[in-house]
C-alpha positions in Angstrom: 94.6 -19.0 -18.6 90.9 -18.2 -18.4 89.4 -16.7 -15.2 85.9 -17.7 -14.1 83.7 -17.2 -11.0 82.6 -20.2 -9.0 79.6 -20.5 -6.6 79.8 -23.4 -4.2 77.8 -24.6 -1.3 80.7 -25.8 0.8 81.0 -26.6 4.5 84.0 -25.8 6.6 86.2 -28.2 4.7 86.4 -27.2 1.1 86.3 -29.6 -1.8 89.6 -31.5 -1.9 91.6 -30.3 -5.0 95.3 -30.7 -5.6 95.8 -27.2 -7.0 95.7 -23.6 -5.5 92.7 -21.4 -6.3 94.9 -18.4 -6.7 97.2 -19.5 -9.5 96.6 -23.2 -10.1 99.9 -24.3 -8.7 100.4 -27.7 -7.2 100.9 -28.4 -3.5 98.6 -25.7 -2.2 98.6 -24.3 1.4 95.2 -24.8 3.1 94.0 -21.6 4.8 91.1 -21.2 7.2 89.0 -18.2 6.2 86.2 -16.6 8.1 83.7 -15.0 5.7 81.4 -12.3 7.0 78.1 -11.4 5.4 76.3 -8.1 5.8 73.0 -9.6 7.1 73.9 -13.3 7.4 75.9 -15.3 9.8 79.6 -15.6 9.3 81.0 -18.9 7.9 84.4 -20.5 8.1 85.9 -22.3 5.0 89.2 -23.9 4.4 90.5 -23.1 0.9 93.7 -24.0 -1.0 95.9 -21.1 -2.0 99.6 -20.7 -3.0 102.2 -20.0 -0.3 102.5 -16.3 -1.0 98.8 -15.7 -0.9 98.5 -17.7 2.3 100.9 -15.4 4.1 99.1 -12.3 2.8 95.7 -13.7 3.8 96.9 -14.6 7.3 98.4 -11.1 7.8 95.2 -9.6 6.5 93.2 -11.6 9.0 95.4 -10.4 11.8 94.8 -6.8 10.7 91.1 -7.3 10.7 91.2 -8.7 14.2 93.2 -5.6 15.3 90.6 -3.4 13.7 87.6 -5.2 15.1 88.9 -5.7 18.7 91.2 -2.7 19.3 90.8 0.3 17.0 87.1 0.2 16.4 86.1 0.0 20.2 88.5 2.8 21.1 87.1 5.0 18.3 83.6 4.1 19.6 84.6 5.2 23.1 85.9 8.5 21.8 82.7 9.1 19.9 80.5 8.3 23.0 82.7 10.5 25.2 82.4 13.3 22.7 78.6 13.0 22.5 78.3 13.0 26.2 80.5 16.0 26.5 78.5 17.8 23.8 75.2 17.0 25.4 76.2 17.9 29.0 78.2 21.0 27.9 81.0 19.8 30.2 84.7 20.2 29.6 85.6 18.1 32.6 84.9 14.8 30.9 87.5 15.1 28.1 89.1 18.3 26.9 87.5 19.2 23.5 90.8 19.4 21.5 92.1 16.1 22.9 88.9 14.3 21.9 88.9 15.8 18.5 92.5 14.9 17.8 92.1 11.4 19.2 88.9 10.7 17.1 90.6 12.1 14.0 93.8 10.0 14.5 91.8 6.8 15.3 89.5 7.4 12.3 92.4 7.7 9.9 94.1 4.7 11.5 90.9 2.7 11.1 90.5 3.7 7.4 94.2 3.0 6.7 94.2 -0.4 8.3 91.0 -1.5 6.7 92.1 -0.5 3.2 95.4 -2.2 3.8 93.8 -5.4 5.0 91.5 -5.4 1.9 94.4 -4.8 -0.5 96.3 -7.8 0.9 93.6 -10.2 0.0 93.9 -12.1 -3.3 91.2 -11.6 -5.8 90.0 -15.2 -5.2 89.1 -14.4 -1.5 85.6 -15.8 -1.1 82.5 -13.9 -0.2 79.0 -14.9 0.8 76.4 -14.9 -1.9 72.7 -15.6 -1.9 71.3 -18.8 -0.3 74.5 -19.4 1.6 76.6 -20.0 -1.5 80.3 -19.1 -1.2 81.6 -17.1 -4.2 85.1 -17.4 -5.5 86.0 -14.8 -8.2 88.8 -15.0 -10.8 89.5 -18.7 -10.3 91.7 -20.4 -13.0 89.4 -22.3 -15.4 91.1 -25.6 -15.0 90.9 -25.4 -11.2 87.2 -24.6 -11.5 86.7 -27.6 -13.8 88.5 -29.8 -11.2 86.2 -28.5 -8.5 83.1 -29.3 -10.5 84.4 -32.8 -11.2 85.2 -33.6 -7.6 82.2 -32.0 -5.9 78.9 -33.7 -5.2 76.4 -33.0 -8.0 74.8 -29.5 -7.8 77.1 -28.1 -5.2 79.5 -26.2 -7.5 78.6 -24.1 -10.5 80.2 -21.6 -12.8 78.9 -18.1 -12.9 79.0 -15.8 -16.0 81.7 -13.2 -16.0 85.0 -12.9 -14.1 
C-alpha cells in the first residue's frame, strides 16, 4: 500500500469516493472537518474516513472547542489580572500565589489538551495549503487515484513525498 499526498481545491462537499481516506476501506463515514489556517480564513470540508478515525476526529474536535472557548479564555483572564496586579502593585485584586498557581495549572491543562487533541487526529487530517488548496497527507495510493479520476479536471493533484 503506497502512501501519497494529495492537494485538492474542494468545497464543503468533498469529492464523492466510495472508500475511506484513512485506510481505503469501503463504506466510509463522512465527517465534517473545520480547517484553520494561520493567516487565512477557516474552511469546512466533509471527508470520508473509517469508523474508528471518525470517532477519534469527533472527539478531537470537541477537545479543540473546549480549549478554544473555555481553557484559553480563562488563562487569558488570569494573565490580564496578573498583569494588572503587577502594574498597580496591588494585592487586593488577586493574591499573588493564587494567580501564579491558577496560571500554571491552566497553562499545563491547555498544553495537555492541545497535544492530546493533535495526537487523536489521523495522519490524513487535512490542512490548508497555498492558494486555498486542501492538503491530505499519507493517503492510500489507490484512493488518491480514485479521487483524481472522479474530480473535475485540475482540481486534484498528487504531491511528491508522503
